[in-house]
N, C-alpha and C positions, 0 to 999 in steps of 0.2 A: 541835254545835250544828247536825251533816248528821247523827241524829238526828230532832229534834227538825223540821226542813228538812221531811224527807221522812213524819214520823205526818200529817206537819199541809200535806200536802200542796203546799207552798209554793215558788216554785221555786232551783234551790242560789244562793246567793250571798247570797236573803235577807235572812242573819245574819254579820253583817262583827262577833268585838270586837274589841276596836283594848290602846293598851294602858292598865292601871290600871283593867281592868273592866267599862272602856266601853264598848257592845252597842251597833254599829251596826244598828238592821230597815228596809230598802228593798225595803218590798212593789215589784211591775210594779204597775200603773195598772190594768191591767186584770184585779188577784187577786182572788179573792175577799174578805168583806171576813173570813166563818167560819174559814180558813185563816189570816188572821192572826189575828186573836179569839185561835184554839188557839195558835198562836207564842210571844201575849203569854199567854195562859194559863202555859200548860210550863214557858215562865219567871220564871214567879214558883213555880212547887214545886223550879224547880232549885235543889237544895245550894247556891250563891252568891245565890242569890237577893237576901239582906241584904247583899249586897255590890257588886249591880249596880248600875251605870250607865248608866238605859234611855235611846233618846231614838228620835225615828221619824224618816231620807233622804228627803229629794225630800217632803213634805206641799206642795209650791206644782202641784206635778207635778197634784194629784186636781181636773177641779173642782168646785165646792162649791158643796152646794145654795146655793140661795135661799130669805130663810123671809119665808116671808108675818103 
């Protein structure tokens, strides 16, 4: 996971592997969208992607855009 964090230029600890192939992604509120997109893209390429349970943590911290 550290390799993906470095390659995609996200803060250390953004990815956390839990029990049963559960992977939590908790980007900083100031993280660039392109960097988070890179993380997801690289995770989907990994050899255990089919068995991985992926979830975002802390979405409620990010402001929602007003819909017009």
